C-alpha positions in Angstrom: -6.8 12.9 -0.5 -8.4 12.6 2.6 -8.5 8.9 1.7 -5.1 8.4 2.0 -4.9 8.1 -1.8 -2.9 10.1 -4.1 -4.2 12.3 -6.8 -2.2 13.7 -9.7 -1.4 17.4 -10.2 -1.8 17.4 -13.5 -4.9 16.0 -15.2 -6.8 16.0 -18.7 -10.1 17.1 -18.8 -12.3 15.9 -21.8 -15.6 18.7 -21.3 -16.6 19.3 -25.1 -14.5 16.7 -26.6 -17.3 14.5 -28.7 -17.4 10.8 -28.2 -16.2 10.1 -31.4 -12.9 8.5 -32.6 -11.2 11.5 -32.7 -11.8 12.2 -29.2 -10.4 8.4 -29.0 -7.2 9.5 -30.4 -6.9 12.6 -28.2 -6.9 10.5 -25.2 -4.4 8.0 -26.6 -1.8 11.1 -27.1 -3.0 12.2 -23.1 -1.8 8.7 -22.0 0.9 7.9 -24.2 2.8 11.0 -25.4 2.2 14.1 -22.9 2.1 12.5 -19.5 4.2 9.7 -20.2 6.3 10.6 -16.9 3.6 10.9 -14.4 0.5 9.7 -13.4 -2.3 10.0 -16.0 -5.3 11.9 -14.7 -8.7 11.4 -17.1 -11.5 13.6 -16.2 -15.0 13.0 -17.5 -18.7 12.9 -16.9 -21.6 11.4 -18.0 -23.0 14.6 -19.1 -20.2 14.6 -21.6 -21.1 11.9 -23.5 -17.7 10.7 -24.4 -17.2 7.7 -21.4 -17.7 4.6 -24.1 -14.7 6.4 -26.1 -12.2 7.0 -23.3 -13.3 3.8 -21.8 -12.1 2.1 -25.2 -8.7 4.5 -25.5 -7.6 3.6 -22.0 -8.2 -0.3 -22.7 -6.4 -0.1 -25.8 -3.5 1.8 -24.1 -3.2 -0.6 -21.3 -3.6 -3.8 -23.6 -0.5 -1.9 -25.8 1.4 -1.7 -22.5 1.5 2.4 -22.7 0.1 2.2 -19.0 -0.9 0.0 -16.3 -4.6 0.5 -14.5 -2.7 1.6 -11.4 -1.4 4.4 -13.2 -4.4 5.9 -14.4 -6.6 8.3 -12.1 -10.1 8.3 -13.8 -12.7 10.4 -12.6 -16.4 10.5 -13.8 -19.4 12.4 -12.3 -22.6 11.9 -12.0 -25.9 13.6 -14.1 -28.3 15.8 -12.5 -30.7 13.1 -12.9 -28.9 10.8 -10.8 -29.7 11.4 -7.6 -30.9 10.1 -4.5 -31.6 6.3 -5.0 -30.1 6.6 -8.5 -26.6 7.0 -7.5 -25.1 3.5 -7.4 -26.8 2.3 -10.8 -25.3 5.8 -12.6 -22.0 4.7 -11.1 -22.2 1.1 -12.4 -23.3 2.5 -15.9 -20.5 5.0 -16.1 -18.1 1.8 -15.1 -19.4 -0.6 -17.6 -18.9 2.4 -20.5 -15.4 3.2 -19.5 -14.6 -0.7 -19.4 -13.4 -0.1 -15.3 -14.1 -2.2 -12.3 -13.7 0.9 -10.3 -13.0 4.8 -10.9 -10.4 6.7 -8.8 -13.2 9.4 -8.5 -16.7 9.7 -8.6 -18.4 12.8 -7.8 -21.5 14.9 -7.9 -21.4 17.1 -11.1 -23.6 20.1 -9.9 -25.9 20.3 -7.1 -29.0 20.8 -8.5 -31.5 18.2 -9.8 -33.6 17.3 -13.2 -36.5 14.7 -12.5 -35.8 13.1 -16.0 -32.8 12.8 -18.4 -34.3 14.8 -21.1 -33.8 18.7 -20.7 -36.3 20.2 -18.0 -36.3 22.6 -15.1 -34.0 22.5 -12.1 -34.8 21.2 -8.6 -33.1 20.9 -5.4 -31.8 17.7 -5.3 -32.2 15.3 -2.1 -28.4 16.2 -1.1 -28.6 14.1 1.9 -30.0 10.9 0.5 -27.9 11.5 -2.4 -24.5 11.4 -0.2 -25.8 8.8 1.6 -25.9 6.6 -1.7 -22.2 8.2 -2.9 -21.0 6.8 0.3 -22.3 3.4 -0.6 -20.5 3.4 -3.8 -17.4 4.5 -2.0 -17.9 1.4 0.3 -18.7 -1.2 -2.4 -15.1 -0.1 -4.1 -17.1 1.0 -7.0 -15.2 4.3 -6.8 -11.7 4.8 -4.8 -12.7 8.2 -3.6 -16.0 10.5 -3.6 -16.4 14.0 -4.4 -18.7 17.1 -5.5 -18.5 19.8 -8.2 -19.4 23.4 -8.1 -20.5 23.0 -4.6 -20.4 26.1 -2.0 -18.9 25.4 1.5 -22.4 26.0 2.6 -23.7 23.0 0.5 -20.4 21.0 1.6 -21.5 21.2 5.4 -24.8 20.1 4.5 -23.2 16.6 3.7 -23.6 14.4 6.4 -20.7 11.5 7.3 -18.3 10.7 4.7 -16.1 14.1 3.9 -16.0 14.6 0.5 -12.5 14.0 -0.9 -12.1 16.5 -3.7 -14.1 19.2 -4.6 -13.9 21.0 -8.4 -14.3 24.2 -9.3 -13.0 26.8 -12.0 -10.2 28.5 -10.5 -7.9 30.5 -12.4 -6.2 34.3 -12.0 -9.7 35.9 -12.7 -11.5 33.8 -10.1 -9.4 33.1 -7.3 -11.7 31.1 -5.2 -9.5 32.2 -2.0 -12.1 31.8 0.7 -13.0 28.3 -0.9 -9.6 26.9 -0.8 -9.1 28.3 2.6 -12.2 25.9 3.7 -11.7 23.5 1.8 -8.2 23.2 3.6 -9.7 23.6 7.0 -12.2 20.8 5.8 -9.7 18.6 4.8 -11.0 18.6 1.5 -8.5 18.8 -2.0 -9.4 21.2 -4.8 -9.2 20.4 -8.6 -9.1 23.6 -10.9 -11.5 22.8 -13.9 -10.8 25.5 -16.5 -7.4 26.6 -15.1 -6.7 28.5 -18.8 -10.2 30.1 -18.7 -13.1 29.5 -20.3 -15.7 31.3 -22.7 -18.6 29.1 -21.6 -18.2 30.0 -18.0 -17.7 33.4 -18.8 -20.9 33.5 -20.4 -22.8 31.0 -18.4 -21.5 32.0 -14.7 -21.4 35.7 -15.3 -17.6 36.1 -14.8 -15.5 38.9 -16.3 -15.7 38.6 -20.0 -12.1 38.3 -20.2 -12.0 34.6 -18.6 -12.8 33.4 -22.1 -9.4 35.2 -23.0 -7.2 34.4 -20.1 -4.5 33.6 -22.4 -4.0 36.1 -24.2 -4.5 38.4 -20.9 -1.2 41.0 -20.4 -0.2 40.4 -16.9 -0.6 36.4 -17.8 1.7 36.9 -21.1 4.1 38.9 -18.8 4.5 36.7 -16.2 4.9 33.8 -19.0 7.7 36.1 -20.5 9.5 36.6 -17.2 9.0 32.8 -15.7 10.4 31.7 -19.8 7.1 29.6 -20.1 3.9 29.6 -22.1 1.2 31.8 -20.8 -0.9 28.0 -20.2 2.3 26.8 -18.4 2.5 30.1 -16.2 -1.6 29.5 -15.3 -1.3 26.1 -14.9 1.6 26.8 -12.5 -0.9 29.0 -10.6 -3.2 26.4 -9.8 -0.5 24.0 -8.3 0.9 26.7 -6.1 -2.0 27.0 -4.5 -2.2 23.9 -3.6 -4.7 22.1 -6.3 -4.7 20.3 -9.3 -5.5 21.1 -12.4 -7.4 20.2 -15.7 -6.3 21.4 -18.9 -8.2 20.3 -21.9 -6.7 20.3 -25.2 -7.5 18.3 -28.4 -3.8 19.2 -30.2 -1.0 16.6 -29.0 1.7 19.4 -29.2 -0.5 21.2 -26.5 -1.3 18.3 -24.9 2.8 17.4 -24.4 3.3 21.2 -23.7 0.8 21.2 -20.6 2.9 18.3 -19.2 5.7 20.1 -19.5 
């Protein structure tokens, strides 16, 4: 990263994993089993409503000797109601739920703002004020790096001062993001690919080709995987890594978590 710190190439996404005992067990599996041989990157967000159980899983894994805090890379993201002057308090609240003194990355989740936490119309957030507060979070040591998610290069360039360390975007063979990757490389920004295995949600919400939700069944993906002697999921993850990205696959199955880590 442009901070001088490293980010693991393979992470574990927790979007749509509920804040319950099952998710806690899944995160323990990701820390203890599938990711034993490499740094563990756990990605969450206030919006996911699972920070508390992830914090419990991390605390238990550290106490059991499965991992040390330094071997973890924990990312969280602010919700749309936490822009402007609310940034520091929101970050501290996430830290409390995660039972951590700092996160390795705190990111703005979406370049949109809600006036309240309840559902409502989206508004353009005060990005200048918000980014100054994000810089403060970094300077206070609450986050070892700060970044953005779902930002265009135009919105990235509108941020003054500290250059984001990371930009998270959906990226896979049906959404290659070539211009964005080139732009981020020129700006010294690392790209993390979420939904690297495709996503039915984003196919509907973002209006991409509906095949994005069936990417693991795509004929070309299966062909490449067969030639390489790996699974379609492994081929898709390799695609992201070969393009210089870290990747955030998600699974609630221990065997697939382990498979993704191979």
